[in-house]
C-alpha positions in Angstrom: 22.2 -12.1 -0.2 18.8 -12.9 1.2 19.9 -16.3 2.4 23.0 -14.7 4.0 20.8 -12.2 5.9 18.4 -14.9 7.0 21.3 -17.1 8.3 22.9 -14.1 10.1 19.6 -13.3 11.9 18.5 -16.9 12.5 20.1 -17.4 15.9 19.8 -13.9 17.3 17.9 -13.2 20.5 14.2 -12.4 20.1 14.5 -9.0 21.8 17.3 -8.0 19.4 15.2 -9.2 16.4 12.3 -7.0 17.5 14.7 -4.1 17.8 15.9 -4.9 14.3 12.3 -5.0 13.0 11.6 -1.6 14.6 14.7 0.0 13.2 14.0 -1.5 9.7 10.4 -0.2 9.8 11.6 3.2 10.8 14.3 3.4 8.1 11.7 2.1 5.6 9.2 4.8 6.5 11.8 7.6 6.5 13.3 6.5 3.2 9.9 6.4 1.6 9.1 9.9 2.9 12.4 11.2 1.6 11.7 9.6 -1.8 8.3 11.2 -2.0 9.6 14.6 -1.1 12.3 14.4 -3.8 9.8 13.1 -6.4 7.5 16.0 -5.7 10.4 18.4 -6.2 11.3 16.7 -9.5 7.7 16.9 -10.6 7.6 20.6 -10.0 11.0 21.0 -11.8 9.5 19.2 -14.8 6.4 21.4 -14.7 4.0 18.5 -13.9 0.5 19.6 -12.7 0.2 19.5 -8.9 -2.9 17.2 -9.1 -0.6 14.5 -10.6 1.7 14.8 -7.6 -1.1 13.9 -5.2 -2.9 11.4 -7.3 0.0 9.4 -8.8 3.5 10.3 -7.7 2.8 10.6 -3.9 0.8 7.4 -4.1 3.5 5.6 -6.1 6.1 6.8 -3.6 4.3 5.7 -0.5 3.5 2.3 -2.1 7.2 1.5 -2.8 7.6 -0.2 0.6 4.8 -2.6 -0.1 6.1 -3.2 -3.6 9.6 -3.9 -2.3 8.6 -6.3 0.5 6.0 -8.2 -1.6 8.1 -8.6 -4.7 11.1 -9.8 -2.7 8.8 -12.2 -0.9 7.4 -13.4 -4.2 10.9 -13.9 -5.7 11.8 -16.0 -2.7 8.6 -18.1 -3.1 6.8 -16.7 -0.1 3.3 -16.1 -1.6 1.6 -15.7 1.8 3.9 -12.8 2.8 3.6 -11.1 -0.7 -0.2 -11.3 -0.9 -0.8 -10.8 2.8 1.3 -7.6 2.9 -0.7 -6.1 0.0 -4.1 -7.0 1.3 -3.2 -6.1 4.9 -1.9 -2.7 3.7 -5.2 -2.0 2.0 -7.1 -2.8 5.2 -4.6 -0.7 7.3 -5.0 2.3 4.9 -8.7 2.1 4.7 -9.5 1.4 8.4 -6.6 2.5 10.6 -5.0 5.4 8.7 -8.2 6.9 7.2 -9.9 6.4 10.5 -7.2 8.4 12.3 -7.3 11.1 9.6 -11.1 11.5 9.9 -11.0 11.4 13.7 -8.6 14.4 13.6 -11.3 16.5 11.9 -14.2 16.6 9.5 -13.1 16.3 5.8 -15.1 17.7 2.9 -14.7 15.4 -0.1 -14.3 16.2 -3.8 -17.3 14.6 -5.5 -15.4 13.7 -8.7 -12.5 12.2 -6.8 -14.5 10.0 -4.4 -16.8 8.7 -7.1 -14.2 8.0 -9.8 -11.2 7.0 -7.6 -13.4 5.4 -4.9 -15.4 3.5 -7.5 -12.2 2.2 -9.1 -10.9 1.1 -5.7 -14.0 -1.0 -5.2 -13.6 -2.4 -8.7 -10.0 -3.4 -8.1 -10.7 -5.0 -4.7 -13.5 -7.0 -6.2 -11.3 -8.0 -9.1 -8.6 -9.2 -6.7 -11.1 -11.2 -4.7 -12.4 -13.0 -7.8 -9.6 -13.4 -10.2 -7.8 -15.9 -8.0 -10.8 -18.2 -7.7 -10.5 -21.7 -9.3 -13.4 -21.0 -11.6 -11.1 -18.7 -13.6 -8.2 -21.2 -13.6 -7.5 -24.7 -14.9 -6.6 -25.7 -11.4 -8.4 -26.4 -8.1 -6.0 -24.0 -6.3 -6.6 -20.4 -5.4 -4.0 -18.6 -7.4 -3.1 -15.1 -8.7 -1.3 -16.3 -11.9 1.5 -14.5 -13.7 -1.0 -13.7 -16.5 -3.2 -12.1 -14.0 -0.2 -10.1 -12.7 0.5 -8.9 -16.2 -3.2 -7.9 -16.5 -3.0 -5.9 -13.3 0.1 -4.1 -14.6 -1.7 -3.2 -17.8 -4.6 -1.8 -15.7 -2.1 0.1 -13.7 -0.7 1.8 -16.8 -4.2 2.7 -18.0 -5.1 4.0 -14.5 -2.0 6.3 -14.5 -2.7 7.4 -18.1 -6.3 8.3 -17.2 -5.2 10.2 -14.1 -2.6 12.2 -16.0 -5.0 12.9 -18.9 -7.9 14.0 -16.7 -5.6 16.3 -14.8 -4.5 18.4 -17.8 -7.3 20.8 -17.2 -5.9 21.7 -13.8 -3.0 23.6 -15.4 0.7 23.4 -14.9 2.5 23.7 -11.6 5.1 26.2 -10.6 8.4 25.5 -12.4 11.6 25.5 -10.4 14.4 27.0 -12.4 18.1 26.2 -12.0 17.7 22.8 -10.5 19.7 19.8 -11.7 17.7 16.9 -13.0 20.7 14.6 -12.5 21.1 15.5 -8.8 17.4 15.1 -8.2 17.4 11.7 -9.8 20.4 10.7 -7.7 18.5 11.7 -4.5 15.5 9.6 -5.6 17.8 6.6 -6.2 19.4 7.2 -2.8 16.0 7.0 -1.1 15.0 3.9 -3.1 18.3 2.2 -2.1 17.6 2.5 1.6 14.0 1.2 1.0 15.3 -1.9 -0.6 18.0 -2.5 2.0 15.7 -2.0 5.0 13.1 -4.3 3.3 15.7 -7.0 2.8 16.5 -6.9 6.6 12.8 -6.6 7.6 11.5 -9.6 5.8 13.7 -12.3 7.2 13.5 -10.8 10.7 9.7 -11.1 10.7 9.8 -14.6 9.2 12.1 -15.8 12.0 9.9 -14.1 14.7 6.8 -15.7 13.1 8.4 -19.2 13.2 9.5 -18.8 16.8 6.0 -17.5 17.9 4.2 -20.2 16.0 2.1 -17.6 14.2 1.3 -18.2 10.5 3.4 -15.9 8.3 0.2 -15.0 6.3 -1.3 -13.5 9.4 2.0 -11.7 10.3 2.1 -10.3 6.7 -1.5 -9.1 6.9 -1.0 -7.2 10.2 2.5 -6.3 11.4 4.3 -6.0 8.0 1.3 -4.3 6.4 1.3 -1.7 9.1 5.0 -1.1 8.8 4.9 -0.7 5.1 1.9 1.7 5.5 3.8 4.1 7.7 4.5 6.4 4.7 0.8 6.7 3.9 0.2 7.4 7.7 2.8 10.1 7.9 1.8 11.7 4.6 -1.9 11.7 5.4 -1.6 13.0 8.9 0.7 15.8 7.8 -1.8 16.7 5.0 -4.7 16.9 7.5 -2.7 19.0 9.9 -2.0 21.5 7.1 -5.7 21.7 6.1 -5.4 19.4 3.0 -7.8 16.6 4.1 -8.8 15.8 0.5 -5.1 15.2 -0.4 -4.9 12.7 2.5 -8.0 10.8 1.3 -6.8 10.9 -2.3 -3.4 9.5 -1.3 -5.0 6.6 0.7 -7.3 5.7 -2.2 -4.6 6.0 -4.8 -2.2 3.9 -2.6 -4.8 1.1 -2.2 -5.4 1.0 -6.0 -1.7 0.6 -6.4 -1.5 -2.1 -3.8 -3.7 -4.2 -6.0 -2.5 -3.3 -9.4 1.2 -2.5 -8.7 2.1 -4.5 -5.6 0.2 -7.7 -6.3 0.6 -7.4 -10.1 4.4 -7.1 -9.9 4.6 -9.8 -7.2 2.6 -12.3 -9.3 4.6 -11.4 -12.4 8.0 -12.0 -10.8 6.9 -15.2 -9.0 7.7 -18.5 -10.6 4.2 -20.0 -10.5 2.1 -17.0 -9.4 0.8 -16.1 -5.9 -1.0 -18.8 -4.1 -4.1 -17.4 -2.4 -4.6 -18.7 1.2 -8.3 -19.9 1.5 -8.4 -18.5 5.1 -8.2 -14.9 3.6 -11.8 -15.4 2.4 -13.0 -15.7 6.0 -11.7 -12.4 7.3 -9.2 -10.4 5.2 -11.1 -10.3 1.9 -14.5 -9.4 3.5 -12.9 -6.6 5.6 -11.0 -5.3 2.5 -14.2 -5.1 0.5 -16.3 -3.7 3.4 -13.9 -0.8 4.1 -13.5 0.0 0.4 -17.3 0.1 -0.1 -17.8 2.3 3.0 -15.4 4.8 1.5 -17.2 4.8 -1.9 -20.6 5.2 -0.2 -19.5 8.6 0.9 -19.2 9.5 -2.8 -23.0 9.0 -3.3 -23.9 10.6 0.0 -25.4 14.1 -0.4 -23.3 15.8 2.3 -20.0 14.5 0.9 -18.3 14.6 4.3 -16.3 12.3 6.4 -17.2 13.0 10.0 -15.6 11.9 13.3 -18.2 9.1 13.8 -17.0 7.7 10.4 -13.5 7.7 11.7 -14.6 5.9 14.9 -16.4 3.2 12.8 -13.3 2.6 10.6 -11.0 2.4 13.7 -13.4 0.0 15.3 -13.4 -2.2 12.2 -9.6 -2.2 12.3 -9.2 -3.2 15.9 -11.8 -6.0 15.5 -9.9 -7.2 12.4 -6.6 -7.3 14.4 -8.2 -9.2 17.3 -9.9 -11.7 15.0 -6.7 -12.2 13.0 -4.8 -13.5 16.0 -7.8 -15.3 17.6 -8.3 -17.4 14.4 
């Protein structure tokens, strides 16, 4: 199917391709939003504590586009697209989306959340940055092996278990009576179906545009695709801030980034034939920016005022725009 889609799009006019990319990104974002909404309803129906919805289910839902795009790319042997999409999404979430969220208003942070979740985010980004180095492999290549992918998935399960276990003290949510679990599951499958279809159309469209423009696919994946697949986090976070739930927005972004490492890259490496090859060029820009923005977020957790202020948003937005400019200059 993927080859058929690629061949069908190969000779299409560049303007039409850009329109297809835009429509695919739109459907991807809307489908993910729909999936998250239905997952939240299902969680309440099952009497799951509300803190779980924000910390795990919403983050899992908004990360599905990254998982879909990256795993499809990995299966097709496109490591640069798979890895670049995940790393680029982390940078987009940390710098652009969180920057916009903070710029909209001052956010008071939950000390436990920012220290525990923020600290684990820094740990996962550092782990990603080092586990692919040749010193840990029997090869001179930079590679996220299938074993490393399995290790990430195990860490993911432990992370989810810890989040669920620590949230039990929050108490149960409000149970919805009379709802059908089967119908709710069908709605979730419906949303997932459109995410997969839009991703299958998006990926070859961007590959063709990259080839025609002469831009490395790794750079395209770390900028355009990563922004597109981060649209659910953007929409969810901005909506949360508008409704006065700034901490939910920050928690969603941090949780999504942890899942980008453990779930997106872990599953992509696991399904790939030889693992994900790590472009050395990422250590010049993408990796440093990813670590820098993650550390900046965590620093707020050890700051006495425990607040994100507008100037913090401006700093993060500035980092993002510098990152975009340097990506295309290099």
